[in-house]
C-alpha positions in Angstrom: 68.0 97.6 -56.1 67.8 98.8 -59.7 71.1 97.0 -60.5 69.8 93.7 -59.1 66.6 94.0 -61.1 68.5 94.7 -64.3 70.8 91.8 -63.7 67.8 89.4 -63.0 66.1 90.4 -66.2 69.4 89.9 -68.2 69.8 86.4 -66.7 66.2 85.5 -67.6 66.6 86.6 -71.2 69.9 84.7 -71.4 68.4 81.5 -70.1 65.4 81.8 -72.5 67.8 82.3 -75.4 69.8 79.2 -74.4 66.6 77.2 -74.0 65.3 78.4 -77.4 68.6 77.5 -79.1 68.5 74.1 -77.4 64.8 73.4 -78.3 64.6 75.2 -81.6 61.7 73.8 -83.8 62.3 73.0 -87.4 59.9 71.7 -90.1 60.3 68.2 -91.6 58.4 67.5 -94.8 58.1 64.6 -97.2 55.7 62.4 -99.2 54.6 58.7 -98.6 53.8 56.6 -101.7 52.7 53.1 -102.5 55.7 51.4 -104.1 53.7 49.1 -106.3 51.1 51.3 -107.9 52.8 54.7 -107.3 49.8 56.3 -105.6 49.9 58.4 -102.4 49.0 56.9 -99.0 46.6 59.0 -97.0 46.7 58.8 -93.2 50.1 57.1 -93.1 51.8 57.9 -89.7 55.1 59.5 -89.3 56.7 59.4 -85.8 60.0 60.9 -84.4 61.8 58.8 -81.7 64.3 61.0 -79.8 67.4 58.7 -79.3 68.8 60.8 -76.4 65.5 61.1 -74.5 64.5 57.5 -75.4 60.9 58.5 -76.3 58.7 59.5 -79.2 58.7 63.3 -79.2 56.2 64.1 -81.9 54.5 62.8 -85.1 51.8 63.3 -87.6 49.8 61.8 -90.6 49.9 62.3 -94.3 47.2 64.2 -96.2 45.1 63.1 -99.2 48.2 63.4 -101.5 50.5 61.6 -99.1 52.3 64.8 -98.0 53.3 65.6 -94.4 54.7 68.7 -92.7 55.6 68.3 -89.0 57.2 70.7 -86.6 60.0 68.9 -84.7 62.5 70.1 -82.0 66.1 69.9 -83.1 67.8 66.7 -82.2 68.7 63.2 -83.3 65.8 60.9 -84.2 64.8 57.5 -85.6 62.0 58.4 -88.0 59.3 55.7 -88.5 56.8 55.7 -91.4 53.9 53.2 -91.1 50.7 52.3 -92.9 48.4 49.4 -92.1 49.2 46.2 -94.0 52.5 47.8 -95.3 56.1 47.2 -94.3 57.3 49.7 -91.8 60.2 51.9 -92.8 62.6 53.5 -90.3 65.2 56.2 -91.0 67.7 55.8 -88.2 69.9 58.4 -86.4 68.9 61.4 -88.5 70.2 64.6 -87.0 67.7 67.4 -87.6 69.0 70.9 -86.9 67.3 72.8 -89.9 64.2 72.5 -92.1 64.5 69.2 -93.9 62.7 67.5 -96.8 62.9 63.7 -96.6 61.7 63.4 -100.2 59.5 60.5 -101.4 59.3 57.5 -99.1 57.9 54.3 -100.8 56.2 51.6 -98.7 55.6 48.1 -99.9 52.7 45.8 -99.1 53.4 43.3 -96.3 51.8 40.2 -97.8 52.6 38.0 -94.7 51.0 40.4 -92.3 47.8 40.5 -94.5 47.4 36.8 -93.9 47.8 37.2 -90.1 45.5 40.3 -89.6 42.0 39.6 -88.6 39.7 41.7 -90.7 37.6 43.5 -88.1 35.1 44.6 -90.7 33.9 41.0 -91.0 32.9 41.0 -87.4 29.5 42.3 -86.4 30.1 45.0 -83.8 28.1 47.8 -82.1 29.1 51.4 -81.4 27.2 53.7 -79.0 27.1 57.3 -80.1 25.3 60.3 -78.6 22.2 59.8 -80.8 22.4 56.3 -82.2 23.7 52.7 -82.1 25.8 51.7 -85.1 25.7 48.0 -86.1 28.5 47.1 -88.5 26.8 44.2 -90.3 30.0 42.3 -90.8 30.2 39.1 -92.8 26.6 37.8 -92.3 26.6 34.7 -94.5 22.9 34.0 -93.8 21.9 36.9 -96.0 24.2 36.1 -98.9 22.1 36.2 -102.0 19.4 37.8 -100.0 18.0 41.4 -99.8 18.4 44.5 -97.6 15.2 43.4 -95.7 16.9 40.1 -94.9 19.9 41.9 -93.5 17.8 44.3 -91.4 16.0 41.4 -89.8 19.3 40.5 -88.2 19.8 43.9 -86.6 18.9 44.2 -82.9 15.8 46.3 -82.2 14.7 45.8 -85.8 12.1 43.4 -87.0 10.8 42.6 -90.5 7.4 40.8 -90.5 6.2 38.2 -93.0 4.9 40.9 -95.4 8.1 42.9 -95.4 6.9 45.7 -93.0 9.8 47.0 -90.9 9.4 47.9 -87.3 11.7 49.4 -84.7 11.1 48.1 -81.1 7.8 46.8 -82.3 6.7 50.1 -83.8 6.2 50.3 -87.6 6.3 54.1 -87.7 10.0 54.1 -88.6 11.8 56.3 -91.1 14.1 54.7 -93.6 17.1 56.7 -94.9 19.8 55.7 -97.3 23.2 57.3 -96.5 21.4 59.9 -94.3 18.8 61.0 -96.9 15.4 59.9 -98.1 16.1 58.0 -101.3 14.6 56.3 -104.3 16.5 53.2 -103.1 14.3 53.2 -100.0 11.2 53.4 -102.3 10.0 56.9 -101.2 9.1 55.4 -97.9 7.8 52.1 -99.4 9.9 49.4 -97.7 9.0 46.9 -100.4 11.8 48.2 -102.5 14.2 47.1 -99.8 13.2 43.5 -100.5 14.6 43.9 -104.0 18.0 45.3 -103.3 20.9 42.9 -102.5 22.1 42.6 -98.9 25.7 42.8 -100.0 25.2 46.5 -100.6 25.0 47.3 -96.9 28.1 48.4 -94.9 26.4 49.3 -91.6 23.0 50.1 -90.1 22.5 53.1 -87.8 19.6 52.5 -85.3 18.6 56.0 -84.3 16.1 55.8 -81.5 16.8 59.3 -80.3 17.6 61.3 -83.5 19.4 64.6 -83.1 18.1 67.8 -84.6 20.1 67.3 -87.8 17.8 64.5 -88.9 14.3 64.8 -90.3 11.7 64.6 -87.5 9.7 62.0 -89.5 9.1 58.6 -87.9 7.7 58.4 -84.4 9.6 55.1 -83.7 12.9 56.5 -84.9 15.2 56.2 -87.9 17.0 53.4 -89.6 19.9 54.9 -91.6 21.3 52.3 -94.1 24.8 53.1 -95.1 25.8 51.5 -98.4 29.2 50.3 -99.3 31.3 52.9 -101.1 34.9 51.7 -101.3 37.8 54.2 -101.4 40.8 52.1 -102.3 43.9 52.6 -104.3 43.7 52.1 -108.1 41.1 49.9 -109.7 39.3 47.3 -107.5 36.0 45.7 -107.0 34.0 42.5 -106.6 31.6 40.4 -108.6 28.8 38.4 -106.9 26.7 35.6 -108.4 23.7 34.1 -106.6 21.6 31.0 -107.5 18.7 29.7 -105.4 15.3 28.1 -105.0 12.5 29.2 -105.3 13.8 30.7 -108.5 16.5 33.3 -107.5 19.3 34.3 -109.9 21.3 37.4 -109.4 24.5 39.0 -110.6 26.1 42.2 -109.1 29.3 44.0 -109.7 31.0 46.7 -107.6 33.7 48.6 -109.4 35.9 51.4 -108.1 38.8 53.4 -109.5 40.6 56.1 -107.6 43.4 58.5 -108.5 44.7 61.6 -106.8 42.1 63.8 -108.4 38.9 61.7 -108.5 37.2 58.5 -107.3 34.9 56.7 -109.7 32.5 54.2 -108.2 29.7 52.0 -109.5 27.3 49.2 -108.6 25.5 47.3 -111.2 23.1 44.4 -110.7 20.5 42.1 -112.2 18.1 39.8 -110.3 15.3 37.4 -111.3 13.3 35.8 -108.6 10.0 34.1 -107.7 8.4 34.8 -104.4 5.5 32.4 -103.9 3.2 33.0 -101.0 -0.4 32.5 -99.8 -3.2 34.0 -97.8 -6.0 32.1 -96.0 -9.1 33.8 -94.5 -12.0 32.2 -92.7 -14.8 34.8 -91.9 -18.0 34.2 -89.9 -20.6 37.0 -90.1 -23.0 37.9 -87.3 -26.6 39.0 -87.7 -27.2 42.8 -87.9 -29.9 44.7 -86.1 -31.3 47.7 -87.9 -34.4 49.6 -86.6 -35.3 46.7 -84.4 -35.2 44.2 -87.3 -32.7 41.3 -87.3 -31.0 40.8 -90.7 -29.2 37.6 -91.5 -26.2 37.8 -93.8 -26.4 36.4 -97.3 -23.6 34.0 -96.4 -22.9 33.0 -92.8 -19.3 32.0 -93.5 -16.7 32.6 -96.3 -13.4 30.8 -96.6 -10.7 32.1 -99.0 -7.5 30.5 -100.0 -5.3 32.7 -102.1 -2.1 31.5 -103.7 0.4 33.8 -105.4 3.2 33.5 -107.8 5.3 36.7 -108.0 7.9 36.8 -110.7 10.3 39.8 -110.6 13.1 41.0 -112.9 15.1 43.9 -111.6 17.9 45.8 -113.1 19.7 48.4 -111.0 22.8 50.6 -111.5 24.5 53.3 -109.5 27.4 55.2 -110.9 29.1 58.2 -109.4 32.3 60.3 -109.3 33.9 62.2 -106.5 36.2 65.0 -107.9 38.7 66.6 -105.5 38.5 70.3 -106.4 41.2 71.3 -103.9 43.0 69.6 -101.0 40.0 70.4 -98.7 37.0 70.3 -101.0 35.2 67.9 -103.3 32.2 67.5 -105.5 30.4 64.2 -105.8 27.7 63.4 -108.4 25.9 60.1 -108.8 23.0 58.6 -110.8 20.9 55.6 -109.5 18.6 53.8 -111.9 16.3 50.8 -111.3 14.0 49.1 -113.7 11.7 46.4 -112.6 9.3 44.0 -114.4 6.8 42.1 -112.3 4.4 39.4 -113.4 2.1 38.2 -110.7 -0.5 35.5 -110.8 -3.0 35.1 -108.0 -5.7 32.4 -107.7 -8.3 32.7 -105.0 -10.6 29.8 -104.1 -13.7 31.1 -102.2 -16.1 28.8 -100.4 -19.4 30.2 -99.1 -21.8 28.7 -96.5 -25.4 29.4 -95.5 -26.8 29.7 -92.0 -27.0 25.9 -91.6 -23.3 25.5 -92.4 -23.9 24.0 -95.9 -21.6 25.0 -98.7 -23.8 26.7 -101.2 -21.3 28.4 -103.5 -17.7 28.1 -104.6 -15.8 30.4 -107.0 -12.4 30.7 -108.5 -11.0 34.2 -108.8 -7.9 34.7 -111.1 -5.9 37.9 -111.0 -3.1 38.6 -113.4 -1.0 41.7 -112.8 2.0 43.1 -114.8 3.9 46.1 -113.7 6.8 48.1 -115.2 8.7 50.3 -112.8 11.2 52.9 -113.8 13.0 54.6 -110.9 16.0 57.0 -111.1 17.7 59.3 -108.7 20.3 62.1 -109.5 22.3 63.6 -106.6 25.0 66.2 -106.1 27.1 66.8 -103.0 29.6 69.5 -102.3 31.8 69.5 -99.2 34.5 72.0 -98.1 36.7 71.4 -95.1 38.0 74.8 -93.8 40.5 73.0 -91.6 41.3 69.6 -90.1 39.5 70.3 -86.9 36.1 69.7 -88.4 35.1 73.2 -89.6 33.1 72.4 -92.8 30.1 73.1 -94.9 28.2 70.7 -97.1 25.5 71.2 -99.7 23.2 68.6 -101.3 20.8 68.4 -104.2 18.8 65.4 -105.1 16.0 64.7 -107.6 14.1 61.4 -107.8 11.4 60.1 -110.1 9.5 56.8 -110.0 7.1 55.9 -112.8 4.9 52.7 -112.3 2.7 51.4 -115.0 0.4 48.6 -113.8 -2.2 46.5 -115.6 -4.5 44.0 -113.8 -7.0 41.6 -115.2 -9.6 40.0 -112.8 -11.9 37.2 -113.7 -14.0 35.2 -111.2 -16.1 32.2 -112.2 -18.5 29.9 -110.3 -17.1 26.4 -109.6 -20.6 25.5 -108.4 -23.7 27.3 -106.9 -27.1 26.3 -105.7 -28.8 29.2 -107.5 -30.7 28.2 -110.6 -29.9 31.3 -112.5 -26.9 33.1 -110.7 -25.9 36.5 -111.7 -22.6 36.3 -113.6 -19.6 37.9 -111.9 -18.4 40.9 -113.9 -14.8 40.6 -115.3 -12.6 43.7 -114.6 -9.5 45.3 -115.9 -7.5 48.0 -114.1 -5.1 50.5 -115.6 -3.0 52.3 -113.0 -0.2 54.8 -113.7 1.7 56.3 -110.8 4.2 59.1 -111.0 6.3 60.1 -108.0 8.6 63.1 -107.9 10.8 64.3 -105.1 13.3 67.2 -104.7 15.7 67.5 -101.8 17.8 70.6 -101.1 20.0 70.6 -98.0 22.9 72.4 -96.5 24.8 71.8 -93.2 27.4 73.9 -91.4 29.7 72.6 -88.7 31.8 74.9 -86.5 34.2 73.5 -83.9 34.3 75.5 -80.7 37.3 74.9 -78.5 38.7 71.5 -78.0 35.5 69.4 -77.8 32.7 71.8 -78.6 30.8 71.9 -81.9 28.0 74.0 -83.3 25.9 72.9 -86.2 23.1 74.5 -88.2 21.4 73.7 -91.5 18.3 73.7 -93.8 16.5 70.9 -95.5 13.7 71.3 -98.1 11.9 68.1 -99.1 9.2 68.4 -101.8 7.2 65.3 -102.8 4.4 64.8 -105.3 2.5 61.6 -106.2 -0.1 61.4 -108.9 -2.1 58.2 -109.3 -4.3 57.7 -112.4 -6.6 54.8 -111.7 -9.1 53.4 -114.3 -11.4 50.6 -113.6 -13.3 49.0 -116.5 -15.9 46.3 -116.3 -17.5 44.0 -118.9 -21.0 44.6 -117.6 -22.8 42.8 -120.6 -20.3 40.0 -120.9 -19.6 40.7 -124.5 -16.0 41.7 -124.3 -16.7 45.4 -124.3 -15.4 47.1 -121.1 -17.1 50.2 -119.7 -15.7 52.7 -117.3 -16.7 52.4 -113.6 -17.4 56.0 -112.5 -17.4 55.1 -108.8 -13.8 53.9 -108.5 -12.0 55.5 -111.5 -10.2 58.6 -110.3 -7.0 60.7 -110.4 -5.5 61.3 -107.0 -2.9 64.1 -106.7 -1.0 64.2 -103.4 1.7 66.7 -102.4 3.8 66.8 -99.3 6.3 69.7 -98.8 8.5 70.0 -95.7 10.8 73.0 -95.0 13.1 72.7 -92.0 15.9 74.6 -90.2 17.8 73.3 -87.2 20.7 74.1 -84.9 22.5 72.1 -82.3 25.4 72.4 -79.9 27.5 69.6 -78.3 30.4 69.5 -76.0 32.3 67.4 -73.4 32.9 68.3 -69.8 34.9 65.7 -68.0 33.0 62.5 -68.2 29.9 64.1 -69.7 29.2 64.5 -73.4 26.0 66.2 -74.6 24.2 67.3 -77.7 21.3 69.8 -77.6 19.3 70.6 -80.6 16.1 72.3 -81.9 14.4 71.7 -85.3 11.6 73.8 -86.8 9.6 72.1 -89.5 6.8 73.5 -91.7 4.7 70.8 -93.3 2.2 71.3 -96.1 -0.1 68.5 -97.2 -2.3 68.9 -100.3 -4.6 66.5 -101.9 -6.9 66.6 -104.9 -9.3 63.9 -106.1 -10.5 64.1 -109.7 -13.6 61.9 -109.9 -16.8 61.8 -111.8 -18.6 61.6 -108.5 -19.4 64.6 -106.3 -18.2 64.8 -102.7 -21.8 63.8 -101.6 -21.7 60.7 -103.8 -18.2 59.7 -102.6 -19.4 60.1 -99.0 -22.3 57.8 -99.7 -20.1 55.3 -101.6 -17.3 55.1 -99.0 -19.2 55.7 -95.7 -17.3 58.7 -94.3 -16.7 62.4 -95.2 -14.4 62.9 -98.1 -12.9 66.2 -99.3 -12.0 66.2 -103.0 -9.7 69.1 -102.5 -7.9 69.6 -99.2 -4.9 71.5 -97.9 -3.3 71.2 -94.4 -0.4 73.2 -92.9 1.5 72.3 -89.8 4.3 74.2 -88.0 6.2 72.2 -85.3 9.2 72.6 -83.0 11.2 69.4 -82.3 13.7 69.6 -79.5 16.3 66.9 -78.9 18.5 66.1 -75.9 21.3 63.5 -75.9 23.7 62.9 -73.0 26.4 60.3 -72.4 28.2 59.8 -69.0 31.4 57.9 -69.2 31.8 55.5 -66.2 35.1 53.9 -67.3 37.3 57.0 -67.1 40.5 56.7 -69.2 40.8 53.0 -68.7 41.7 51.1 -71.9 40.7 47.7 -70.5 37.0 48.3 -70.8 34.4 50.9 -71.8 31.3 51.7 -69.8 28.8 54.5 -70.2 25.2 55.6 -69.5 23.2 57.5 -72.1 20.0 59.5 -72.1 17.9 60.8 -75.0 14.8 62.8 -75.5 13.2 63.8 -78.8 9.9 64.9 -80.3 8.8 63.3 -83.6 6.1 63.5 -86.3 4.5 60.8 -88.4 3.0 62.1 -91.6 0.5 60.0 -93.5 1.8 58.6 -96.8 -0.2 58.8 -100.0 -1.5 55.2 -99.9 -2.9 55.9 -96.3 -4.7 59.0 -97.7 -6.2 57.6 -101.0 -9.8 56.7 -100.2 -10.3 54.3 -103.2 -10.2 50.7 -102.1 -8.0 47.9 -103.4 -9.7 45.1 -105.4 -7.5 42.0 -104.7 -10.3 40.3 -102.9 -14.1 40.2 -103.2 -14.6 40.3 -99.5 -11.5 42.0 -98.0 -10.1 45.4 -99.1 -7.7 48.1 -97.9 -9.0 51.7 -98.1 -7.1 54.9 -97.3 -8.5 57.7 -95.2 -8.1 61.3 -96.5 -9.0 62.7 -93.1 -5.8 61.4 -91.4 -3.9 64.0 -89.4 -0.1 63.7 -88.6 0.8 62.0 -85.4 3.2 63.5 -82.8 5.3 61.6 -80.3 7.6 62.4 -77.4 10.2 59.7 -76.6 12.6 59.1 -73.7 15.5 56.6 -73.8 17.9 55.5 -71.0 20.8 53.3 -72.1 23.7 51.5 -70.7 26.8 50.0 -72.4 29.6 47.9 -70.9 32.4 46.6 -73.2 35.2 44.2 -72.2 37.8 42.7 -74.4 35.6 39.9 -75.7 32.2 40.9 -74.5 29.8 43.8 -75.2 26.6 44.3 -73.2 24.0 46.9 -74.1 20.7 47.7 -72.3 18.0 50.4 -72.5 14.6 51.3 -71.2 12.3 53.5 -73.2 9.0 55.4 -73.0 7.0 56.9 -75.8 3.7 58.9 -75.8 2.1 59.5 -79.1 -1.0 61.5 -79.9 -3.2 61.0 -83.0 -1.4 57.7 -83.6 -2.2 55.7 -86.7 -4.1 52.5 -86.2 -5.5 50.1 -88.8 -9.1 49.0 -87.9 -11.3 46.5 -89.7 -15.0 47.0 -90.1 -17.9 46.2 -92.4 -18.1 48.7 -95.3 -21.5 50.2 -96.0 -21.9 48.4 -99.4 -22.0 44.9 -100.7 -20.3 43.7 -103.9 -22.2 42.4 -106.9 -22.2 38.9 -105.2 -24.2 40.2 -102.2 -21.1 39.7 -100.0 -20.5 42.0 -97.1 -17.1 43.7 -97.7 -14.7 43.9 -94.8 -12.4 47.0 -95.2 -9.2 47.8 -93.4 -8.8 51.5 -92.9 -6.2 53.6 -91.0 -7.5 56.1 -88.4 -6.2 58.5 -85.9 -6.5 57.2 -82.3 -6.2 59.7 -79.5 -3.1 58.2 -77.8 -0.7 55.4 -77.9 1.7 54.9 -75.0 4.6 52.5 -75.4 7.0 51.4 -72.6 9.7 48.8 -73.0 13.2 47.5 -72.3 15.9 45.7 -74.3 19.3 44.2 -73.9 21.9 42.8 -76.3 25.1 40.8 -75.9 28.0 40.4 -78.3 30.5 37.7 -77.1 33.6 36.5 -78.9 35.1 34.0 -76.4 37.4 32.4 -79.0 38.6 33.4 -82.4 36.5 30.5 -83.9 33.3 31.4 -82.0 31.1 34.5 -82.0 27.8 34.8 -80.2 25.2 37.6 -80.5 21.8 37.8 -78.8 19.2 40.4 -78.0 15.8 40.6 -76.3 13.1 43.3 -76.4 10.0 43.5 -74.2 7.4 46.2 -74.6 3.9 47.2 -73.5 1.6 49.4 -75.5 -1.6 51.1 -74.5 -4.0 52.6 -77.1 -7.0 54.8 -76.3 -9.5 56.0 -78.9 -12.6 55.3 -80.9 -13.9 55.5 -84.5 -17.4 55.4 -85.9 -18.7 54.8 -82.4 -16.5 51.8 -81.7 -14.0 51.9 -78.9 -10.5 50.7 -80.0 -8.8 51.0 -76.6 -6.4 48.2 -75.8 -3.5 47.3 -73.5 -1.1 44.5 -74.2 2.5 43.2 -73.9 4.7 41.6 -76.5 8.4 40.7 -77.0 10.9 39.5 -79.6 14.3 37.9 -79.3 17.1 36.8 -81.6 20.2 34.7 -81.3 23.1 34.3 -83.7 26.2 32.2 -83.5 29.1 31.9 -85.9 31.6 29.0 -85.6 34.7 28.4 -87.7 35.0 24.7 -88.4 38.0 22.8 -89.6 39.3 23.7 -93.1 38.2 27.3 -92.4 34.6 26.7 -93.0 32.3 29.2 -91.3 28.9 28.0 -89.9 26.3 30.6 -88.9 23.0 30.1 -87.2 20.4 32.8 -86.8 17.2 32.3 -84.8 14.4 34.8 -84.3 11.1 34.8 -82.3 8.5 37.4 -82.4 6.0 37.1 -79.5 2.2 37.0 -79.7 0.5 40.4 -79.7 -3.0 41.7 -79.0 -4.7 44.9 -80.0 -8.3 46.1 -79.8 -9.5 43.7 -82.5 -6.9 41.0 -83.2 -4.9 38.3 -81.5 -1.7 37.5 -83.5 0.3 34.4 -82.7 4.0 34.4 -82.2 6.4 33.6 -85.1 9.6 31.6 -84.9 12.2 31.3 -87.7 15.7 30.0 -88.1 18.4 30.5 -90.8 21.5 28.4 -91.5 24.5 29.2 -93.6 28.0 27.8 -94.4 30.8 29.6 -96.2 34.5 29.1 -97.2 37.2 31.4 -98.5 38.8 30.0 -101.8 41.2 31.1 -104.5 43.8 32.4 -102.1 41.1 34.1 -100.0 40.1 36.3 -102.9 36.7 34.6 -103.2 33.9 33.3 -101.0 31.4 30.6 -101.7 28.3 30.4 -99.4 25.3 28.2 -99.0 22.4 29.3 -96.9 18.9 28.2 -96.0 16.5 30.9 -94.8 13.5 29.9 -92.7 14.7 26.3 -92.3 11.4 25.1 -90.9 9.2 27.1 -93.3 7.6 28.7 -90.2 7.5 32.4 -91.0 3.7 32.4 -91.1 1.5 35.0 -89.6 -1.8 33.8 -88.0 -4.3 36.0 -86.3 -7.9 36.1 -85.1 -9.9 39.3 -85.5 -13.1 39.8 -83.6 -15.6 42.6 -84.1 -19.3 43.1 -83.4 -20.1 42.1 -87.0 -17.7 39.2 -87.8 -14.8 37.0 -86.7 -12.0 36.3 -89.0 -9.1 33.8 -88.8 -6.3 34.6 -91.2 -3.0 33.0 -92.1 -0.4 34.3 -94.5 3.1 33.5 -95.7 4.7 36.2 -97.8 7.7 34.1 -98.8 8.5 30.4 -98.5 11.7 28.7 -97.3 14.5 29.5 -99.7 18.0 27.9 -100.4 20.7 30.1 -102.0 24.2 29.5 -103.3 26.4 32.6 -103.5 29.8 33.2 -105.0 31.7 36.4 -104.7 35.1 37.2 -106.1 37.2 40.2 -105.0 40.1 41.8 -106.8 42.6 44.5 -105.7 40.9 45.0 -102.4 43.9 44.6 -100.1 45.1 48.2 -100.2 42.3 49.8 -98.2 42.3 53.6 -98.0 40.8 55.2 -94.9 37.7 57.3 -95.5 38.0 61.0 -95.9 34.8 61.6 -94.0 31.8 59.8 -92.6 28.9 59.0 -94.7 25.2 59.6 -93.9 25.3 62.9 -92.2 26.9 61.7 -89.0 26.5 63.9 -86.0 29.0 64.5 -83.2 30.4 61.0 -82.7 31.2 61.4 -79.0 31.6 58.1 -77.3 31.7 57.5 -73.6 
């Protein structure tokens, strides 16, 4: 027995030795280079085809320096080296029986294949991730010469109204990020800046309706993460874009990039001059007031205002940065963004006033001239270290931003006629306003892969904001050219918002399930200080509600997130089908202009006034989604539910004071309602039936229910609304692209106002010229000049019909020239703080 056992062990050892000799592994190394510019090709594929077994045995990809090192069983192989848009090279019948260095392998550009390859980046597409939908903007020629706001208005679930306000699924409480971070380019939360940046800067938009714990909890509607173009291509390359349009619109931008083995230098420089004419119309009817049993009639029963605006803007912006590769696995990136803007606005307001018999008794002309200089810069540093190629990494970010606005306004109102024998003259005014905004961001993120599909993440973010507004109102009370300080409205408002946050999350895959669970802890500190010549008691009397001249509020909140995807399509490559579920808790913090209690003065009868008593709003949201993708068709659908407490609502009421013309002032003020419940559903279709035809449509229906009161008035309301969009792109003969975009936003009602639906349509044509290195485009935005907002507001004190158009129909001609952009290099990592990109 012992002899048999010894013999068996010897035979096993012998067979293992023979097998090991037969299948001995050796290491094959080499380097892949671009034959034209002598630069390494990253992510080139190297595959080994075993001629005896008639199959590919193994393979690998090159690193950032074009090197590869691959373990290969001994044998005879055909070795293939490939890189997209380059000619394939094959080393045939190579016998590999010991460690081998293949040396430098040069690949040449395949010019013929470049003409045949369809550039997928030009097609608008959608990707479903665990916590977001990614819309690759593609080649949207309707926004050529336009702005970032124009491009966002073509993204499903997103809507930009006539005044530039951005909403997600009909909710304006949306957080705007640039490359995953709050940014000066997003205007410190002021979306008006996005209407000044060129649309060509966008690469893709991430619609994040169920944000993971890595993201800031700000924004109860969700997050829009705008990823800007940042080319990583071989050598020196770039593009130049020139735009010309009417109303006056002239712009010139240049994107330049230079990359070597040790660094990547990138820049974006632009200049733009444009005019944005618009108008407002208001027709207000005042009711009688009863006070202590006495009926009081208003001084004027009806006031009609027609305000026309000319807004001339000159903007200069530049972004320059460098990514330096410290080692093979780590890099340091620094960038500086600067924007300088000059605005010169002229507003004329014709006001007609009627008595109780409907007779016009007074007419005035109000002229408002405003100039503004805006200096805005941002400095950022990013460090990233990849511990291995499996995703183990750490990143650190530092960002500082400053925005300095200097604004001067002169207001003069004169009587065109009046029935008064000796009317009191209207006091001329001049306003000096200086606003300084500072923001610091410190952030670090750690990612640790666990097993094949698991991943653990943790991090910290500190965001520290301060806004100081120095507002001086002077009036020529004696009409002698000597202006005196108005003590009631002149003030210095100092507002600080500090947020410290830590988070952790874990994700994994089990069969057809992918999940991401996270928890975020945020500590928020809000501080405000009002420096005014009036006491708190005098301010309360002047503005009609309690005002604290020095306040401080602290909030500590937990924000859990759950995101799950179930893959219905299995391993089939013919189609993709999945179901997703998301839950998250969010916060909406009041911005400084919502807090500042000092009213605007752009109209004698209508003002906006902040509310320093605003508290943050909190919301819990649920989202259930479905995606089905075929070869030429993609269908997405989702239903969602959101419950928000202390939600912000703008209400309109009569202020407790009259102006110097005895006109009752209507103020719009933000308040905290008790609850806001929103339920809805949406679907989208991307269909490319032919190479020359692409169709894209989406539809969103939602219901909202608000419940709450303010100053004894019930603002509860329940209503439905919807919006839809359709886009088609047709390739005509002679390779001319024709694109049509149509958008309709349905009518909506709240507790005070009925707003009519809005329809708009854009048309565009483009053609590739100069051997496809350049594109010329002609587009017409708002073809029917129909993007006008009309609404009727009804309260117990007045009714008001209003109509506004923020920007008229525009026609733009765009020319873009690209150079050295054929040799695209694959990205080293994703931008914008991407989370686990598990797809179904």
